[in-house]
C-alpha positions in Angstrom: 0.0 0.0 0.0 1.1 3.6 -0.5 2.1 5.3 2.7 -0.5 7.9 3.6 0.4 11.4 4.6 0.4 12.1 8.3 -2.5 14.5 7.8 -4.7 11.7 6.4 -6.9 10.3 9.1 -8.3 6.9 8.1 -12.1 6.9 7.6 -12.5 3.8 9.7 -10.7 5.3 12.7 -12.7 5.5 15.9 -12.0 6.9 19.3 -14.1 5.6 22.2 -16.6 4.3 19.6 -17.0 7.5 17.5 -15.6 8.4 14.1 -13.8 11.7 13.8 -12.5 13.7 10.9 -9.2 15.6 11.3 -11.1 18.8 12.2 -13.3 17.1 14.7 -10.4 15.3 16.2 -8.7 18.6 16.8 -11.8 19.8 18.7 -11.7 16.6 20.8 -8.0 17.3 21.6 -8.9 20.8 22.7 -11.8 19.4 24.9 -9.4 16.9 26.5 -7.0 19.6 27.4 -9.7 21.9 28.8 -12.0 19.4 30.5 -10.3 16.0 30.6 -8.7 14.1 33.5 -4.9 13.9 33.7 -4.3 11.2 31.1 -6.8 12.7 28.7 -5.0 16.1 28.9 -1.8 14.4 27.8 -3.6 12.8 24.9 -5.2 16.1 24.0 -1.8 17.8 24.0 -0.5 15.2 21.6 -3.5 15.5 19.3 -3.0 19.2 19.1 0.7 18.7 18.3 -0.1 16.2 15.6 -2.6 18.6 14.0 -0.4 21.7 14.1 1.5 23.1 11.0 4.8 21.5 11.9 5.8 18.1 10.3 7.5 16.9 13.5 6.9 16.5 17.2 9.1 16.6 20.3 9.3 13.4 22.4 10.8 12.7 25.8 13.2 9.7 26.2 12.7 7.7 29.4 16.1 8.4 30.9 16.8 4.7 31.6 20.3 5.0 30.2 21.1 8.6 31.3 19.4 11.8 31.8 16.0 12.1 30.1 16.1 14.3 27.0 13.8 15.7 24.3 14.3 14.7 20.7 12.6 15.7 17.5 10.8 13.0 15.4 9.2 13.3 12.0 5.4 12.7 11.9 5.8 10.9 8.6 8.3 8.6 10.1 5.7 7.8 12.8 3.3 6.9 10.1 5.9 4.5 8.6 6.4 2.9 12.0 2.6 2.4 12.4 2.3 0.7 9.0 5.3 -1.5 9.8 3.7 -2.6 13.1 0.4 -3.3 11.4 2.0 -5.5 8.8 4.1 -7.5 11.2 1.3 -8.2 13.7 -1.4 -8.6 11.0 -3.5 -5.7 12.3 -6.5 -5.2 10.1 -8.7 -2.2 9.2 -11.5 -2.0 11.8 -9.7 -4.0 14.5 -10.3 -3.0 18.1 -7.4 -1.7 20.2 -6.9 -0.6 23.8 -4.9 2.4 24.7 -3.5 2.0 28.3 -0.1 3.7 28.0 0.8 7.3 29.1 1.1 9.6 26.1 4.1 11.4 27.7 6.3 8.8 26.0 6.5 7.5 22.5 4.7 4.2 23.1 1.5 5.9 24.2 1.7 8.4 21.3 2.2 5.6 18.8 -0.9 3.7 19.8 -3.0 6.7 18.7 -1.0 7.1 15.5 -1.5 3.4 14.7 -5.3 3.8 15.2 -5.5 7.0 13.1 -3.4 5.6 10.2 -4.5 1.9 10.2 -8.2 2.6 10.8 -8.5 1.0 14.2 -11.3 1.4 16.8 -9.3 2.7 19.8 -10.6 2.8 23.4 -9.0 4.7 26.2 -8.5 3.6 29.8 -6.6 5.2 32.6 -2.9 4.2 32.3 -2.0 2.3 35.5 -0.3 -0.8 36.7 -3.7 -2.6 36.5 -5.4 -1.1 33.4 -7.8 -4.1 32.9 -9.2 -3.9 36.4 -12.6 -2.7 35.2 -12.4 -3.6 31.5 -14.5 -6.6 30.3 -14.4 -6.1 26.5 -12.2 -8.0 24.1 -9.6 -6.4 21.9 -7.7 -7.4 18.8 -4.5 -5.4 19.6 -3.1 -4.2 22.9 0.3 -2.8 24.0 1.4 -3.0 27.6 4.4 -2.7 29.9 5.6 -5.9 31.7 4.1 -4.6 34.9 0.7 -4.1 33.3 0.8 -7.5 31.7 1.6 -9.1 35.1 -1.5 -7.5 36.6 -3.6 -8.5 33.5 -2.8 -12.3 33.5 -6.4 -13.2 34.4 -7.7 -11.0 31.5 -5.4 -12.4 28.7 -8.4 -14.1 27.1 -9.7 -10.6 26.2 -6.7 -10.0 23.8 -6.1 -11.4 20.4 -2.5 -10.0 20.2 -0.6 -8.5 23.1 2.8 -6.8 22.6 4.9 -6.0 25.7 7.7 -3.4 25.8 9.4 -0.7 27.8 11.3 -3.0 30.1 12.6 -6.6 30.1 10.1 -9.5 30.7 11.4 -11.6 33.6 11.3 -15.4 33.2 8.5 -16.0 35.6 6.2 -13.6 33.8 7.3 -15.1 30.5 6.3 -18.6 31.6 2.9 -17.4 32.8 2.2 -15.6 29.6 3.2 -18.6 27.4 1.0 -20.9 29.5 -2.0 -18.6 29.2 -1.8 -17.1 25.7 -0.1 -18.1 22.4 0.1 -14.7 20.8 2.2 -12.5 23.1 5.3 -10.7 21.9 8.2 -9.0 23.5 9.3 -5.9 21.6 12.6 -4.3 21.1 13.1 -0.6 20.4 13.5 2.9 21.8 12.3 6.4 21.4 14.9 7.0 18.7 13.5 4.1 16.6 9.9 5.2 17.2 9.1 2.3 19.5 9.8 -1.3 18.3 11.9 -2.3 15.3 12.0 -6.0 16.3 9.7 -8.5 18.1 10.0 -11.9 19.7 7.1 -14.3 20.1 7.2 -15.6 23.6 5.9 -19.1 22.8 8.9 -19.7 20.4 11.8 -21.5 22.2 14.8 -19.3 22.7 12.7 -16.6 21.1 15.2 -14.5 19.1 14.1 -11.0 18.1 13.0 -10.7 14.5 13.4 -7.3 12.7 10.3 -5.8 11.3 10.0 -5.3 7.5 12.3 -2.6 6.2 14.6 -2.7 9.2 18.3 -3.6 8.5 20.6 -4.6 11.3 24.3 -4.9 11.9 26.8 -4.8 14.8 29.7 -2.5 15.5 33.2 -3.5 16.6 32.1 -3.7 20.2 29.2 -6.0 19.4 26.5 -3.3 19.8 23.4 -3.3 17.5 23.2 -0.7 14.8 19.8 0.0 13.1 19.3 1.1 9.6 15.7 2.3 9.1 15.7 4.7 6.1 12.0 5.6 6.5 12.6 6.7 10.1 15.9 8.5 9.7 18.6 8.8 7.1 21.2 8.3 9.8 22.4 4.9 11.1 21.1 4.5 14.7 23.9 3.4 17.0 22.7 1.7 20.1 24.6 0.6 23.3 22.8 -2.7 23.3 25.1 -5.8 23.1 23.5 -8.5 20.9 24.3 -11.9 19.4 23.3 -11.9 15.7 21.9 -15.2 14.4 20.9 -14.1 10.9 20.8 -10.8 9.1 17.5 -10.0 10.7 17.4 -12.0 14.0 19.3 -11.5 17.2 19.4 -12.2 21.0 19.7 -9.2 23.3 22.6 -9.6 25.8 22.5 -6.3 27.7 23.6 -2.7 27.8 27.2 -2.0 26.9 27.3 0.9 29.4 26.1 -1.6 32.2 29.0 -4.0 31.5 31.1 -4.6 34.7 34.9 -5.1 34.4 35.7 -7.1 37.5 39.4 -8.1 37.7 39.6 -8.2 33.9 36.4 -10.3 33.6 33.6 -8.5 31.7 30.2 -9.2 33.2 26.8 -8.3 31.6 24.5 -7.7 34.6 21.4 -8.3 32.5 22.7 -11.7 31.4 23.3 -12.7 35.0 20.0 -11.2 36.2 18.2 -13.5 33.8 19.9 -16.5 35.4 18.9 -15.3 38.9 15.3 -14.2 38.0 13.8 -17.6 38.7 15.3 -17.6 42.2 15.2 -14.1 43.6 11.7 -13.3 44.7 12.1 -9.5 45.2 12.8 -6.8 42.6 16.6 -6.6 42.2 19.4 -5.6 39.8 23.2 -6.0 39.6 25.6 -3.2 39.4 29.4 -2.5 39.3 30.7 -0.8 42.4 34.3 0.7 42.6 36.8 -1.7 44.2 40.5 -1.0 44.9 41.6 -4.5 43.9 39.2 -5.6 41.2 38.5 -2.2 39.7 34.8 -3.0 39.9 33.0 -5.5 42.0 29.6 -7.0 41.3 27.0 -6.0 43.8 23.3 -6.8 44.1 20.6 -4.2 44.9 17.4 -5.7 46.3 14.1 -4.0 47.1 13.2 -5.1 50.6 14.4 -5.4 54.2 18.0 -6.2 55.1 16.8 -8.7 57.6 16.0 -10.9 54.6 19.7 -11.2 53.5 20.1 -14.8 54.5 17.1 -15.8 52.4 18.4 -13.9 49.4 21.8 -15.6 49.8 20.1 -19.0 49.8 18.2 -18.0 46.6 21.5 -17.0 44.9 23.1 -20.3 46.0 20.2 -22.2 44.5 21.1 -20.9 41.0 23.1 -23.8 39.6 24.0 -22.1 36.3 25.7 -19.2 38.1 29.5 -18.9 37.5 31.7 -18.1 40.5 32.5 -14.6 39.1 28.8 -14.0 38.5 28.0 -14.2 42.3 27.5 -10.8 43.8 30.2 -9.8 46.3 27.8 -7.7 48.5 24.0 -7.3 48.8 22.4 -4.0 49.5 18.8 -3.5 50.4 16.7 -0.4 49.4 13.2 0.6 50.3 12.3 1.2 46.6 14.2 0.8 43.4 13.8 4.0 41.4 11.9 3.5 38.2 10.8 5.5 35.1 8.0 4.0 33.0 8.7 0.6 34.5 12.5 0.7 33.8 15.0 0.4 36.7 17.1 3.5 37.1 20.2 1.7 38.2 22.8 4.5 38.6 20.2 6.9 40.1 19.1 4.3 42.6 22.7 3.6 43.7 23.4 7.3 44.0 20.2 8.1 45.8 20.7 5.5 48.5 24.5 6.2 48.7 25.5 2.7 47.9 29.3 2.4 47.8 
């Protein structure tokens, strides 16, 4: 199909059950800003931005890998992203979709763009950790964070296709999703790539990420993924994500290069070790590299909970038979709450806030 211009609203697009032309949608955006509740105001602001004379919008990054920043994104590139998503997940004109993500970030903005461009019937609910609490309808297409998916396990029968992104899916949640639903996907992407550029079907063993149509991948000398998406940007997108390439369009995510810990000359990917421990550690946790006079960096564990539980956590670590000796944390620190942004752990900021050595 020819790529429509971003000003072209599909004639099958519906919002909360009603059709809107471009002009009418702008009025709805204004009403949301003036009279809506908090999440509707955010959606209204985005609608007004989409309808203005500029051919770009400004989007906030999450700040999970550094300080949050604002970047400029082409509206037409967002249209291309929406069409790519529709093709990959077989989203059809007239399909129903649920919008349960905050529009402050790109994922929430793109759910509206997909609906406008692909001709979906989109319904809004309050973004929360449990968005399905009072929802009893069924939907063809839903996007959630892992936390939202966790709280929606009993409602998975109401989704035809569920995509999950924004943070890693831990192994326990993965197993529950696979047992309950056969069409759940983990997505890979970032604000700079206008949400996902690859997806992994959870029910597929070892589930490598598959690039969406039109996305070209390669790795740099350090093993980090580079993304070539000409309809998004004419520049090669360099990531800090370490990956193992299997074919020219499939890969396994290993972890962030800037999270890699060099402990006595041994390089440790904390995300890789966390996936080993995730079946055993019952509380939220992450691994981090702390300065050490002898090793340079030592591997530490930060756990959300009470320090009185340290013996239990030590037993849980010891129960992980696949853990190498150098992958065992040297010290365990407890914090009242791991700092998060949109579901992602803010590792460095948590360590700094709680003054962990």
